[in-house]
C-alpha positions in Angstrom: 11.7 1.4 23.2 11.9 4.3 20.8 13.4 2.3 17.7 11.3 -0.1 18.3 8.6 2.5 18.4 10.1 4.1 15.4 9.9 0.8 13.7 5.9 0.4 14.3 5.8 4.2 12.8 7.2 3.0 9.7 5.0 -0.3 9.5 2.6 2.2 9.4 3.1 3.8 7.7 3.8 2.0 4.9 1.4 0.3 5.5 -1.1 3.0 5.3 0.5 3.9 1.7 -0.5 0.1 0.7 -4.4 0.5 1.6 -4.5 3.9 -0.2 -2.5 3.4 -3.6 -3.1 -1.1 -3.6 -7.2 -0.1 -4.9 -5.5 1.9 -7.8 -3.2 -0.9 -8.8 -6.0 -3.3 -8.8 -7.9 -0.8 -11.1 -5.8 -0.8 -13.1 -4.9 -4.8 -14.3 -8.2 -5.0 -13.8 -8.8 -2.6 -16.8 -5.5 -3.3 -18.7 -7.2 -6.8 -18.4 -10.5 -6.0 -20.2 -8.6 -4.6 -23.0 -6.8 -7.6 -23.7 
């Protein structure tokens, strides 16, 4: 029970970080595409 909860919280944290960083990465890729 505890292990499963730990894994769930870690997955939640990773998803939260991804949702925060993904727009920044996409924006950088779009700018790089415009420069070329």
